[in-house]
Every structure is written in structure tokens, then in C-alpha cells.
C-alpha positions in Angstrom: 10.8 -13.8 -6.1 9.7 -16.7 -4.3 12.8 -16.9 -2.0 12.1 -13.1 -0.9 9.7 -12.2 1.6 6.5 -10.8 0.6 3.5 -8.8 1.8 0.1 -8.5 0.3 -1.7 -5.0 0.4 -5.4 -4.2 0.0 -6.6 -0.5 -0.4 -9.3 0.0 1.9 -9.9 3.8 1.8 -10.2 6.3 -0.7 -7.6 8.7 -1.9 -10.8 11.5 -2.4 -10.2 14.5 0.0 -6.6 13.2 0.9 -3.5 15.1 0.7 -1.5 15.0 -2.7 1.5 13.0 -0.6 -0.9 10.4 0.5 -2.1 9.9 -3.1 1.1 9.6 -4.7 2.5 7.0 -1.5 -0.6 4.8 -3.1 0.3 4.9 -6.6 3.9 4.4 -5.3 2.5 1.3 -4.0 0.6 0.3 -7.1 -2.8 0.8 -5.5 -5.2 3.0 -7.5 -8.5 1.5 -6.9 -10.9 0.4 -3.9 -10.2 -3.2 -3.0 -7.2 -3.9 -5.1 -4.9 -6.2 -3.9 -1.0 -6.3 -4.7 2.0 -8.5 -3.7 5.2 -6.4 -2.9 8.5 -7.4 -1.7 8.7 -6.8 2.2 11.4 -3.9 2.7 11.9 -1.0 5.0 10.9 1.5 2.3 7.1 -0.5 1.7 6.6 -0.7 5.5 7.4 3.0 6.0 4.8 3.9 2.9 2.5 1.6 4.8 3.0 3.4 8.1 2.2 6.7 6.2 -1.1 5.7 5.3 -2.7 3.0 7.9 -6.0 4.3 7.3 -6.1 3.4 3.6 -4.0 0.3 3.3 -4.5 -3.2 5.0 -2.2 -5.9 5.4 -3.5 -9.3 4.4 -1.9 -12.4 6.1 
């Protein structure tokens, strides 16, 4: 995975009182707790998921 481009994500918002679809997107990204940081491959699918919940996820440089 070192040769592929990655993206680091941090959950900054709570899924409480959010639609079920937004909760499922967070689970799909591997996020389930506040301030958790995960590294994912930078693919169009991951970028699309981030675009659906920009108020809950931050991209870390």
C-alpha cells in the first residue's frame, strides 16, 4: 500500500440524530467513534463517501 495514494480521515461529528444513510457511510469508511483517524486508499468511491458527509469527516493532510 506504500506505492498507492492514501487519504487520512478523522471523524469530527457525531452520527447521533443523523439519517441512517449517513451513519452507514461512516461505518463504511471505518469510522465509528469521535476523533478516530483512519487511512484509506484515495479512490473515487472514498471521495464520494466523504462528499456525502463533509460535516462529519475531516481530511487530514
